[in-house]
All heavy atoms as TSV, in Angstrom:
chain	resi	resn	atom	element	x	y	z
A	1	MET	N	N	61.239	-33.238	-220.611
A	1	MET	CA	C	60.258	-32.268	-220.190
A	1	MET	C	C	58.914	-32.622	-221.057
A	1	MET	O	O	58.947	-32.824	-222.212
A	1	MET	CB	C	60.650	-30.889	-220.467
A	1	MET	CG	C	59.641	-29.914	-220.192
A	1	MET	SD	S	60.327	-28.214	-220.197
A	1	MET	CE	C	59.008	-27.326	-219.300
A	2	GLN	N	N	57.814	-32.740	-220.275
A	2	GLN	CA	C	56.532	-33.004	-220.840
A	2	GLN	C	C	55.949	-31.599	-221.308
A	2	GLN	O	O	55.553	-30.858	-220.484
A	2	GLN	CB	C	55.618	-33.696	-219.940
A	2	GLN	CG	C	56.152	-35.104	-219.608
A	2	GLN	CD	C	55.999	-36.068	-220.752
A	2	GLN	OE1	O	55.131	-35.929	-221.588
A	2	GLN	NE2	N	56.817	-37.036	-220.758
A	3	TRP	N	N	55.792	-31.396	-222.632
A	3	TRP	CA	C	55.171	-30.152	-223.148
A	3	TRP	C	C	53.615	-30.344	-223.194
A	3	TRP	O	O	53.130	-31.403	-223.554
A	3	TRP	CB	C	55.654	-29.820	-224.546
A	3	TRP	CG	C	57.005	-29.325	-224.482
A	3	TRP	CD1	C	58.210	-29.989	-224.612
A	3	TRP	CD2	C	57.494	-27.894	-224.278
A	3	TRP	NE1	N	59.294	-29.162	-224.554
A	3	TRP	CE2	C	58.877	-27.895	-224.337
A	3	TRP	CE3	C	56.831	-26.767	-224.142
A	3	TRP	CZ2	C	59.611	-26.706	-224.250
A	3	TRP	CZ3	C	57.519	-25.616	-223.949
A	3	TRP	CH2	C	58.947	-25.574	-224.044
A	4	GLU	N	N	52.906	-29.304	-222.819
A	4	GLU	CA	C	51.485	-29.331	-222.957
A	4	GLU	C	C	51.051	-28.026	-223.694
A	4	GLU	O	O	51.744	-27.113	-223.853
A	4	GLU	CB	C	50.864	-29.230	-221.485
A	4	GLU	CG	C	51.200	-30.500	-220.766
A	4	GLU	CD	C	50.507	-30.447	-219.386
A	4	GLU	OE1	O	49.566	-29.739	-219.131
A	4	GLU	OE2	O	51.009	-31.265	-218.470
A	5	ASP	N	N	49.831	-28.132	-224.297
A	5	ASP	CA	C	49.319	-26.991	-224.995
A	5	ASP	C	C	49.333	-25.734	-224.202
A	5	ASP	O	O	49.007	-25.777	-222.998
A	5	ASP	CB	C	47.865	-27.226	-225.476
A	5	ASP	CG	C	47.815	-28.271	-226.673
A	5	ASP	OD1	O	48.768	-28.510	-227.250
A	5	ASP	OD2	O	46.626	-28.785	-226.857
A	6	GLY	N	N	49.779	-24.645	-224.768
A	6	GLY	CA	C	49.914	-23.368	-224.017
A	6	GLY	C	C	51.196	-23.144	-223.314
A	6	GLY	O	O	51.466	-22.079	-222.774
A	7	ASP	N	N	52.081	-24.120	-223.252
A	7	ASP	CA	C	53.390	-23.957	-222.621
A	7	ASP	C	C	54.250	-23.000	-223.463
A	7	ASP	O	O	54.097	-22.990	-224.692
A	7	ASP	CB	C	54.157	-25.272	-222.567
A	7	ASP	CG	C	53.598	-26.210	-221.449
A	7	ASP	OD1	O	52.790	-25.707	-220.628
A	7	ASP	OD2	O	54.056	-27.322	-221.395
A	8	ILE	N	N	55.046	-22.255	-222.780
A	8	ILE	CA	C	56.100	-21.357	-223.519
A	8	ILE	C	C	57.436	-21.610	-222.838
A	8	ILE	O	O	57.560	-22.203	-221.768
A	8	ILE	CB	C	55.658	-19.881	-223.360
A	8	ILE	CG1	C	55.661	-19.509	-221.817
A	8	ILE	CG2	C	54.321	-19.572	-223.960
A	8	ILE	CD1	C	55.453	-17.939	-221.615
A	9	VAL	N	N	58.451	-21.096	-223.570
A	9	VAL	CA	C	59.714	-21.193	-223.031
A	9	VAL	C	C	60.450	-19.778	-223.127
A	9	VAL	O	O	60.188	-18.982	-224.025
A	9	VAL	CB	C	60.656	-22.214	-223.892
A	9	VAL	CG1	C	60.875	-21.658	-225.311
A	9	VAL	CG2	C	61.973	-22.407	-223.184
A	10	LEU	N	N	61.188	-19.452	-222.066
A	10	LEU	CA	C	61.878	-18.113	-222.001
A	10	LEU	C	C	63.348	-18.437	-221.973
A	10	LEU	O	O	63.826	-19.347	-221.269
A	10	LEU	CB	C	61.514	-17.428	-220.739
A	10	LEU	CG	C	60.036	-17.016	-220.607
A	10	LEU	CD1	C	59.793	-16.376	-219.248
A	10	LEU	CD2	C	59.591	-16.054	-221.739
A	11	VAL	N	N	64.117	-17.778	-222.854
A	11	VAL	CA	C	65.576	-17.958	-222.862
A	11	VAL	C	C	66.214	-16.613	-222.452
A	11	VAL	O	O	65.978	-15.582	-222.900
A	11	VAL	CB	C	65.926	-18.227	-224.376
A	11	VAL	CG1	C	67.436	-18.381	-224.451
A	11	VAL	CG2	C	65.273	-19.482	-224.833
A	12	ASP	N	N	67.121	-16.802	-221.468
A	12	ASP	CA	C	67.944	-15.647	-221.035
A	12	ASP	C	C	69.086	-15.394	-221.996
A	12	ASP	O	O	70.069	-16.096	-222.030
A	12	ASP	CB	C	68.465	-16.005	-219.668
A	12	ASP	CG	C	69.301	-14.874	-219.058
A	12	ASP	OD1	O	69.474	-13.810	-219.731
A	12	ASP	OD2	O	69.714	-14.890	-217.857
A	13	ASN	N	N	68.908	-14.461	-222.940
A	13	ASN	CA	C	69.757	-14.198	-224.029
A	13	ASN	C	C	71.166	-13.781	-223.425
A	13	ASN	O	O	72.204	-14.094	-224.075
A	13	ASN	CB	C	69.225	-13.131	-224.906
A	13	ASN	CG	C	70.074	-12.912	-226.167
A	13	ASN	OD1	O	70.527	-13.884	-226.773
A	13	ASN	ND2	N	70.373	-11.693	-226.583
A	14	SER	N	N	71.275	-13.152	-222.309
A	14	SER	CA	C	72.511	-12.757	-221.847
A	14	SER	C	C	73.446	-13.947	-221.456
A	14	SER	O	O	74.615	-13.902	-221.463
A	14	SER	CB	C	72.386	-11.788	-220.621
A	14	SER	OG	O	71.738	-12.443	-219.488
A	15	ARG	N	N	72.776	-15.024	-221.015
A	15	ARG	CA	C	73.603	-16.244	-220.703
A	15	ARG	C	C	73.735	-17.147	-221.908
A	15	ARG	O	O	74.812	-17.748	-222.023
A	15	ARG	CB	C	72.773	-16.965	-219.632
A	15	ARG	CG	C	72.762	-16.266	-218.274
A	15	ARG	CD	C	72.102	-17.108	-217.253
A	15	ARG	NE	N	72.772	-18.375	-216.959
A	15	ARG	CZ	C	73.850	-18.474	-216.134
A	15	ARG	NH1	N	74.352	-17.477	-215.571
A	15	ARG	NH2	N	74.423	-19.707	-215.958
A	16	VAL	N	N	72.806	-17.242	-222.830
A	16	VAL	CA	C	72.850	-18.157	-223.829
A	16	VAL	C	C	73.842	-17.510	-225.051
A	16	VAL	O	O	74.693	-18.290	-225.538
A	16	VAL	CB	C	71.488	-18.539	-224.459
A	16	VAL	CG1	C	71.633	-19.398	-225.729
A	16	VAL	CG2	C	70.628	-19.138	-223.427
A	17	MET	N	N	73.525	-16.377	-225.428
A	17	MET	CA	C	74.310	-15.832	-226.595
A	17	MET	C	C	75.529	-15.074	-226.125
A	17	MET	O	O	76.593	-15.126	-226.788
A	17	MET	CB	C	73.369	-14.890	-227.402
A	17	MET	CG	C	72.190	-15.575	-228.047
A	17	MET	SD	S	72.736	-16.848	-229.245
A	17	MET	CE	C	73.414	-15.810	-230.532
A	18	HIS	N	N	75.475	-14.364	-225.002
A	18	HIS	CA	C	76.581	-13.513	-224.651
A	18	HIS	C	C	77.465	-14.145	-223.518
A	18	HIS	O	O	78.456	-13.479	-223.168
A	18	HIS	CB	C	75.998	-12.135	-224.148
A	18	HIS	CG	C	75.209	-11.489	-225.225
A	18	HIS	ND1	N	75.747	-10.944	-226.374
A	18	HIS	CD2	C	73.859	-11.324	-225.350
A	18	HIS	CE1	C	74.805	-10.471	-227.152
A	18	HIS	NE2	N	73.659	-10.653	-226.573
A	19	GLY	N	N	77.119	-15.281	-223.109
A	19	GLY	CA	C	77.971	-15.921	-222.060
A	19	GLY	C	C	78.960	-16.878	-222.544
A	19	GLY	O	O	79.246	-17.928	-221.981
A	20	ARG	N	N	79.415	-16.750	-223.755
A	20	ARG	CA	C	80.381	-17.569	-224.424
A	20	ARG	C	C	81.785	-16.969	-224.610
A	20	ARG	O	O	81.810	-15.717	-224.434
A	20	ARG	CB	C	79.866	-18.130	-225.717
A	20	ARG	CG	C	79.541	-17.058	-226.669
A	20	ARG	CD	C	79.137	-17.589	-228.038
A	20	ARG	NE	N	78.423	-16.614	-228.895
A	20	ARG	CZ	C	78.938	-15.609	-229.383
A	20	ARG	NH1	N	80.187	-15.195	-229.108
A	20	ARG	NH2	N	78.248	-14.805	-230.150
A	21	ARG	N	N	82.765	-17.699	-225.003
A	21	ARG	CA	C	84.062	-17.185	-225.220
A	21	ARG	C	C	83.973	-16.396	-226.633
A	21	ARG	O	O	83.279	-16.674	-227.417
A	21	ARG	CB	C	85.129	-18.282	-225.235
A	21	ARG	CG	C	85.245	-19.014	-223.976
A	21	ARG	CD	C	86.411	-20.020	-224.002
A	21	ARG	NE	N	86.164	-21.033	-225.032
A	21	ARG	CZ	C	85.352	-22.124	-225.026
A	21	ARG	NH1	N	84.709	-22.351	-223.965
A	21	ARG	NH2	N	85.298	-22.938	-226.047
A	22	ALA	N	N	85.060	-15.629	-226.847
A	22	ALA	CA	C	85.146	-14.916	-228.108
A	22	ALA	C	C	85.363	-15.829	-229.263
A	22	ALA	O	O	86.052	-16.918	-229.060
A	22	ALA	CB	C	86.192	-13.884	-228.024
A	23	ILE	N	N	84.837	-15.548	-230.400
A	23	ILE	CA	C	85.136	-16.394	-231.571
A	23	ILE	C	C	86.414	-15.956	-232.196
A	23	ILE	O	O	86.644	-14.793	-232.546
A	23	ILE	CB	C	83.963	-16.187	-232.592
A	23	ILE	CG1	C	82.674	-16.717	-231.898
A	23	ILE	CG2	C	84.299	-17.025	-233.905
A	23	ILE	CD1	C	81.421	-16.367	-232.778
A	24	THR	N	N	87.374	-16.910	-232.286
A	24	THR	CA	C	88.694	-16.610	-232.833
A	24	THR	C	C	89.008	-17.133	-234.157
A	24	THR	O	O	89.956	-16.855	-234.771
A	24	THR	CB	C	89.813	-17.065	-231.916
A	24	THR	OG1	O	89.566	-18.442	-231.696
A	24	THR	CG2	C	89.684	-16.393	-230.518
A	25	ASP	N	N	88.102	-17.922	-234.729
A	25	ASP	CA	C	88.207	-18.533	-236.072
A	25	ASP	C	C	87.671	-17.536	-237.197
A	25	ASP	O	O	86.447	-17.425	-237.319
A	25	ASP	CB	C	87.444	-19.827	-236.225
A	25	ASP	CG	C	87.673	-20.521	-237.550
A	25	ASP	OD1	O	88.210	-19.919	-238.425
A	25	ASP	OD2	O	87.089	-21.657	-237.617
A	26	PRO	N	N	88.493	-16.898	-238.007
A	26	PRO	CA	C	87.986	-15.926	-239.028
A	26	PRO	C	C	87.166	-16.543	-240.116
A	26	PRO	O	O	86.567	-15.838	-240.803
A	26	PRO	CB	C	89.358	-15.248	-239.524
A	26	PRO	CG	C	90.404	-16.284	-239.191
A	26	PRO	CD	C	89.992	-16.997	-237.983
A	27	ASP	N	N	87.389	-17.893	-240.295
A	27	ASP	CA	C	86.638	-18.510	-241.381
A	27	ASP	C	C	85.320	-19.188	-240.912
A	27	ASP	O	O	84.634	-19.755	-241.642
A	27	ASP	CB	C	87.502	-19.651	-241.925
A	27	ASP	CG	C	88.781	-19.130	-242.607
A	27	ASP	OD1	O	88.733	-18.146	-243.216
A	27	ASP	OD2	O	89.892	-19.848	-242.432
A	28	ARG	N	N	84.995	-18.910	-239.671
A	28	ARG	CA	C	83.734	-19.481	-239.154
A	28	ARG	C	C	82.520	-18.645	-239.628
A	28	ARG	O	O	82.518	-17.450	-239.729
A	28	ARG	CB	C	83.734	-19.388	-237.594
A	28	ARG	CG	C	82.529	-19.928	-236.933
A	28	ARG	CD	C	82.629	-19.941	-235.451
A	28	ARG	NE	N	81.311	-20.310	-234.818
A	28	ARG	CZ	C	81.144	-20.497	-233.568
A	28	ARG	NH1	N	82.147	-20.279	-232.779
A	28	ARG	NH2	N	79.941	-20.775	-233.117
A	29	THR	N	N	81.485	-19.439	-240.051
A	29	THR	CA	C	80.258	-18.800	-240.484
A	29	THR	C	C	79.110	-19.070	-239.431
A	29	THR	O	O	78.908	-20.210	-238.970
A	29	THR	CB	C	79.773	-19.387	-241.784
A	29	THR	OG1	O	80.842	-19.191	-242.760
A	29	THR	CG2	C	78.534	-18.751	-242.320
A	30	ILE	N	N	78.491	-18.025	-238.987
A	30	ILE	CA	C	77.366	-18.138	-238.025
A	30	ILE	C	C	76.092	-17.895	-238.743
A	30	ILE	O	O	75.915	-16.877	-239.472
A	30	ILE	CB	C	77.531	-17.110	-236.929
A	30	ILE	CG1	C	78.822	-17.369	-236.155
A	30	ILE	CG2	C	76.395	-17.169	-235.911
A	30	ILE	CD1	C	79.194	-16.316	-235.105
A	31	LEU	N	N	75.232	-18.887	-238.673
A	31	LEU	CA	C	73.927	-18.818	-239.315
A	31	LEU	C	C	72.808	-18.569	-238.200
A	31	LEU	O	O	72.916	-19.163	-237.178
A	31	LEU	CB	C	73.610	-20.099	-240.020
A	31	LEU	CG	C	74.664	-20.456	-241.101
A	31	LEU	CD1	C	74.305	-21.787	-241.691
A	31	LEU	CD2	C	74.713	-19.384	-242.174
A	32	ASN	N	N	71.819	-17.820	-238.583
A	32	ASN	CA	C	70.739	-17.580	-237.717
A	32	ASN	C	C	69.420	-17.901	-238.504
A	32	ASN	O	O	69.241	-17.407	-239.638
A	32	ASN	CB	C	70.709	-16.080	-237.184
A	32	ASN	CG	C	69.560	-15.756	-236.256
A	32	ASN	OD1	O	68.975	-16.615	-235.707
A	32	ASN	ND2	N	69.262	-14.523	-236.151
A	33	SER	N	N	68.454	-18.572	-237.769
A	33	SER	CA	C	67.192	-18.888	-238.420
A	33	SER	C	C	66.108	-18.694	-237.398
A	33	SER	O	O	66.206	-19.051	-236.233
A	33	SER	CB	C	67.223	-20.333	-238.847
A	33	SER	OG	O	65.977	-20.671	-239.444
A	34	GLN	N	N	65.056	-18.031	-237.836
A	34	GLN	CA	C	63.866	-17.795	-236.998
A	34	GLN	C	C	62.633	-18.131	-237.756
A	34	GLN	O	O	62.643	-18.132	-238.994
A	34	GLN	CB	C	63.749	-16.348	-236.614
A	34	GLN	CG	C	64.996	-15.743	-235.777
A	34	GLN	CD	C	64.885	-14.349	-235.434
A	34	GLN	OE1	O	63.803	-13.740	-235.613
A	34	GLN	NE2	N	65.972	-13.794	-234.908
A	35	SER	N	N	61.643	-18.560	-237.007
A	35	SER	CA	C	60.347	-18.943	-237.678
A	35	SER	C	C	59.157	-18.503	-236.794
A	35	SER	O	O	59.337	-18.241	-235.626
A	35	SER	CB	C	60.337	-20.454	-237.873
A	35	SER	OG	O	60.422	-21.146	-236.720
A	36	TYR	N	N	58.013	-18.537	-237.377
A	36	TYR	CA	C	56.849	-18.189	-236.770
A	36	TYR	C	C	55.773	-19.217	-237.081
A	36	TYR	O	O	55.616	-19.512	-238.350
A	36	TYR	CB	C	56.295	-16.784	-237.151
A	36	TYR	CG	C	55.030	-16.409	-236.573
A	36	TYR	CD1	C	54.852	-15.988	-235.340
A	36	TYR	CD2	C	53.785	-16.460	-237.413
A	36	TYR	CE1	C	53.570	-15.676	-234.813
A	36	TYR	CE2	C	52.597	-16.166	-237.001
A	36	TYR	CZ	C	52.439	-15.765	-235.616
A	36	TYR	OH	O	51.249	-15.454	-235.155
A	37	ALA	N	N	55.062	-19.750	-236.100
A	37	ALA	CA	C	54.097	-20.823	-236.320
A	37	ALA	C	C	52.739	-20.205	-235.868
A	37	ALA	O	O	52.621	-19.800	-234.691
A	37	ALA	CB	C	54.379	-22.076	-235.611
A	38	ARG	N	N	51.817	-20.190	-236.781
A	38	ARG	CA	C	50.491	-19.700	-236.434
A	38	ARG	C	C	49.702	-20.799	-235.784
A	38	ARG	O	O	49.582	-21.925	-236.260
A	38	ARG	CB	C	49.767	-19.161	-237.638
A	38	ARG	CG	C	48.628	-18.377	-237.503
A	38	ARG	CD	C	48.088	-17.814	-238.758
A	38	ARG	NE	N	47.954	-16.479	-238.695
A	38	ARG	CZ	C	47.492	-15.691	-239.570
A	38	ARG	NH1	N	47.134	-16.159	-240.693
A	38	ARG	NH2	N	47.352	-14.409	-239.413
A	39	SER	N	N	49.023	-20.521	-234.687
A	39	SER	CA	C	48.265	-21.593	-233.962
A	39	SER	C	C	46.800	-21.446	-234.314
A	39	SER	O	O	46.247	-20.554	-234.785
A	39	SER	CB	C	48.406	-21.538	-232.555
A	39	SER	OG	O	48.038	-20.328	-231.937
């Protein structure tokens, strides 16, 4: 995909995060990272 200035992306959270199988590994660690970039 060719990105251009001003382009944005939309993510359907119900399909990306909630459309998966249950996590059955009790030793699994889930990490979350967010950032903000000022233009």
